[in-house]
N, C-alpha and C positions, 0 to 999 in steps of 0.2 A: 656620524656613524649610523649604519642601518638599524632600523628597530625591528627588522624581521626580514623574511624572504618569501617570495612566491616561487615555487620550483615546478617547472613544467618538464616532464619527462617523456621521452620517446615521441616527440611531436612529428606528427604526419600530416602534412598540408602542402599541396602544390609541389614546389621543388624543395621544401624543407623536409628531410627525410631522417627520422631517428635522432633529431637534436634534442639535447637536454639544456634547457635554458633557466637561469636564476635571476629574478628581478629584485633588487633590494628595495625595502620599503623605508620611507622617511628621507629619501635623497633624491637627487636629479640624475636620471639615467639617460644616456644618449645611445641610440641603436643605430650603427653606421654600417656602411657597405657599399659596393657598387650597385648600380641599378639592376634589378632583377635578382639581387642576391637573397631575397626573401625577407627583408626588413618589415615591409607592411603586412606580410602574411603572418609573421610571428606576433607582431604587436596588434595590428589592427583587427585580425581575425581570430588568432588563437588565444591571446591573452585577453583581449576585449571579450571574446566569445564566452570563455569560462566564467568571467566575471559578471557579464550580463546574464547568463543563465542562473547564476547563483542569486543575483539581485531579484530575478523573476520568480524566485522560490523553488527552482528546480535543483535537483542534486547536482553537485559538481561533477560526479562520475558521468553524468548525461553528455556533457560537453567533452569530457575526457575521452569517452568512447569514440567521439567523432574526430577529435584533433590530436590528443595525445594519450599516452598510456596512463599517466597518473598526473595529478596536480595537488600541491600542498601549499598552505599558507593563505588560502583565500579568506579564512575567517577573520584576519586582521584588517581586511578592507570593508569599510561600511558603505561606500558610495563610489560609483564609477562615473566619470565625466569625460567625454570625447569632444574635443575643440578642433574642428576642421575649418577649411576655407570655402566651404559651400555656402551659397547665398542665404542671407537671413530671410529672404522672401522672393517670390517669383514675379510680384507685381508692384506698381508704384504705391500701392496702399500700405505696404510694409515699409517702415522706415526706422531710423535709429531710435526715435522717441517711443514707438509703440513696442519695439522689440525688448528694450530695457525696462519697460513698465513706467518710464518717466512720464509718458503722456496720460497715464491715469491719474498721477498727482497733479499734473497741469490742468486737466479737465475739472478736477475737483476744486482747485483754487478758483477757476473762472466760475464755477457753479456757486461758490460762496460769496461773490461779490454782491454788493447791494442791488445793482441793476438786474443781475440774473434772478435774485430772490423776488424782486418786485414783479417780474415777468413769469415767475414760476419755472425757471429753467433748471433742469437738473444736469448732472455731468454728462448724460447721454446727449443733451442738445449740442455739446461741443465735440462730438465725434463725427468724422467725415465718412464713416462707414455705414451709418444708418440714416434714414430720412428724418426730417425734422429741422436740423440745424445745417445740413449740408446743401450745397448747390445742386439742384436736381437736373440741371442741364448736363453737367458733366459727372453726376452721381458722386461727387466729392473727390474726383481724381485730379481736377484742376486743368485738365485738357481734354480735348475731344478728337476722336479719330477723323482724319480727312481721307476719303477715297479718291485715288488718283487714277486716271485712265492709262492703261498700259504700264503702270508703275506701282511698286508696293505702297501700301497705306502708309500715311505719315500722321503725326500728332501736331496739334496747335492749341495755344492757350484757349481755355474756355471763353466764349464771347460774353457770358453774362458775369462770372466772377473774376475773370482775368488771372486765373491760376490761384486765387485765394482758397478755393474749395468750400467756402461757406456762403450762405445766403446773407443779404444785407442785415436783417434783423439780428443774426448771430453776431455779426461783426460790430454791432451797436455796443456790445458789452466789452469793456476793456479791463485789464488788470495793470494796474500802475502806468496807464497811459498806452498800453499796447493791445491789440486785438489778438485773438487766438491764432489768426493766419501769421501776424507779424512775429509772435513767439515762436512758431514753427520755422521761420526764417533766421532766427538767431543761431549763431555758432554755439557749439558747447562752451566755449571760453567766455563768450558774452552772457550765455545763459547762467553761467555759474555766479556771475556778478548779479545778475537780475534776480535770481532766486535766492540770494544769500540770506540766510535766516530761516529758510524753509527746509526743515530736515527731510521730508519726504522726497524732495527734488535734489537736495544737495548730495545725498549718498550716490544717487545714479550719476550725477555730473562729476563728482569727485573721481569715481572709478573710470569714467570716460577720459578724464584728463590724465589720469595716472598711466593709461596705456597709450597716451600720445594722440588722441583723437580730438583735440581741442578746436580743429579747424573745420569739423564737419558741421553741417546745419542739422538742427533737431528733426526737421522734417525731410531730410535728404532721402529720396526714395531708395529702396534696396537695390533697384535695377542699376543705380549709379555708383554703387560701392564696389571697390576691387575685392579680390579674395583676402588680401591681408587686412583690409579694413573690416570686412565681415568677421574674420576670425578674432580680431581684437574686441569687436563689439560683443561677440559671444563670451570672451574672456572677461570682459567688464561686467556683463550680466551675471556671470558666475562669481566674480569678486563681491558682488552686493549681497550675496546670500549668506545667511548665518551658518557657519561651518560647524557641523555636528558629526562626530566620529571621524575616522580616518577616510579621506578621500584620495583616490587615485586618478590623476589626470593623464590621458593619452592624447598626443598630438602627432599627426603624420606630416613631416616636413613643414613645420609651421613657419619657417623663414623664406619659403619659396616666394620669389617676386618682391621680397622686401629690401629696402636699402639698408645698409649697414647701421645707419642712425635709428631706423625703425626696429632693426634686429636688437639693438641694445635695450630699447624701451620694453620690448616684448620679453627678453630674457630677464629684466629686472623683475617683471611681474611674476614670471614663472618661478624664479628662485624665491620670491617672497611667499609663494604658496608652500614651498618646501620649508621656509622658516616658520610658517604657521602650523607645521606639523603634518602636511600632506605629502604625497609622493607624485613625482612628475616622471612620465616616460615619453620621450620624443624620438621619432625617426627623423634623422638629420643628416644632411650632407655637408653643412656649413663647419669647417673645422674650427673656427673661432668658437662656436656654440659647444662643440664636442670637447674642445680643450677646457671649457669652463664647467663641464659636467663633474659630478662626483663619481660616477661609474659609467663604463663604456662597454657595449657588447658589439663587436665587430662581426659581420656575416660576410661570407664569400666562399672561396677566394675570388670567384667570378660570378657572373650572372647565369640565370637559366639552370640547365642541368649540372653545370659545374659549380653552382653556388648552393645555398641552403645550409651551410654548416657554420657553426660559431668557431671562428678562427683565433679569436682573442677575446678576453673579458677581464675586466679590472678597473683601476683607476686610469685616467688619461695617461699618466706617466708610465704605468706598467704596460698599457697597450702599445705606447709609442717604442718602448724598448723591445717589444715582441717581434714576431715575424712580419707584421704589417708595417714596421718601422721603414723598411726599405721603399715600400710603395709611398709612404708619406714623404720620404726624403726626395723621390722623384717628383712628387706633386709640388714640393716646395721650389725645386730646381726649375721646373716648368713654369712656375707662376713667379720666378724671381725678377729682379730688377733688370737682369741681363736680357730678358725676353719681352718685357713690358714695362711702360712707365705711366704713371697717372698724373695728369695735370688738372687739378680740380678747377672748375670755373662755375660762373652763374650765380644767381641770387638764391635766397632761401625759399622755403615753402610759401610764406606769406607775401613775398614780393613778386609782383607781375614781371614778365619778361617781354620787353618790347610792346608792340601794338597787339600781339596775338594773346597776351595774358596767359602764355604758356609758362608756368613756373618750373624751370629746369635747373638742374646742376649735372656735372658729368665730368668726363675726362678724355683724354687722347691716348689710345693704346697703339705703340708702334712696334713692329717687329722687324727683323732684317729684311724680310721679303716685301712687306706691304704696310700700309698705314690704314688704320680702321677708326672710324668716329662711332662712338656709341654714346647713348644717353642713359646715365644712371641717376636715379632720382628717388627721393622719399615718397611715401604714399601721400596722394594728394597733390602732387606737384605738377600734374598736367604732362607728364611724360609722353602718353600716346599722341597728344597734340604736337609735341616737339618732334616725335617721329614723322608725323604727317607733313609737317612743314619741310623737314629735311628731304623727304622722298617726293614732294609734290612737283609736277612738271610745269613750273611757271617761270615767267621772265625774272631775271636777276639783276641785281646791281651790286657794285663793290661794297663790301661791309664798312660800317662806320668804325673809325679808329677808337672811338669811346667804348665800343661793345668789348668787354673782357673776353668773351669766348672766342669771337673772331680775331681779335688781336692776338691771343695766345696762339691760335692756329697759324696766323701769319708769321709769327716769329719762329715757329718750329718748321715752317716750310712744308707743312702737311697738305695733302690733297683732300679737300673737304667739300661737302655739298655746298653749292653756292646759295647765298641768302636770297629769299623771294623779294621781289620789288615791293615798294610801298603801294598800299592799296589793293594788293592781290591777295 
């Protein structure tokens, strides 16, 4: 049951004109609607704006004059957290360990070893962002830029540290047999075992495992992370913090680009925030997520000038019985088994596929007019590589009968991209 309400009256922003919106506190709320109906405007600009202004010490009426006629209920919220899919960093220097604060604990552990004490090394010696312990050839990046004539510049491993980022004297110091560079190459799952019994590191690693990121390397650069991975890293960093007061979490389409298995992991964590006494508001298109919400706000009826109105609000069951139910029945009919069928195939996230190490899983979607191959995979599965293989113009050879994906397609008689020849 809601513990309170934030009520926005007379919202005037973009195509949202004169809308009155009520957001319950202490529950999971999903804001739905077609693209362009005003979901992100209402949540990401209006609701987030009035809460951010209040946190900044400004009067709530200041934001109300810009976005809405009046707002009530803000006093019940002590903290606002927005979790999006923006990158956690723009350069390779930013990585999972540095963003979550785990690297601070790791550097202190290395500085506390006997070898580090004998040499007078502090935690700063084990940072690749400052001079002293890092490799000066690559400035701690692990690679160097290579200028090519008539072609864009590329990167190659550092000729001195070979990607380790540190100089030899720093790498002489080990922790339980591993250097600082080797620790950064550990996956989150492996690191959880390595740092077992170390509270400072265990807390960060546990939250990363809880959001399904056990396969990422501690030192994996931010530039190699997908949007969904970046979002879950931010969520893990938030879960580490001590919760004080009532926190409202805002997420704009958090399941975009995520496999259903990753969606389930994300939703478990979001519902745990509600169970801990927080409030979660998400802008979402995924009907499975909406059906599991405590409260739904449906905007529409269409996008642009024909949108911006709240057409339904209440529990998922109440909204489904309302005017929007017709649209949902149409949606279910179009996505039913009479129009498409899924044939799952392929290995899991941790199992390599063929010689390309593309970890893929997916299905075959058939319609009365055509057959389409699509690749659907969990985060970290190598889906872009699978797409590149499927579209690459290379010589082909008949598929091996032992391959489940190609055997399945052969049985169904589908037209599929030919498999690339070995060695190409």
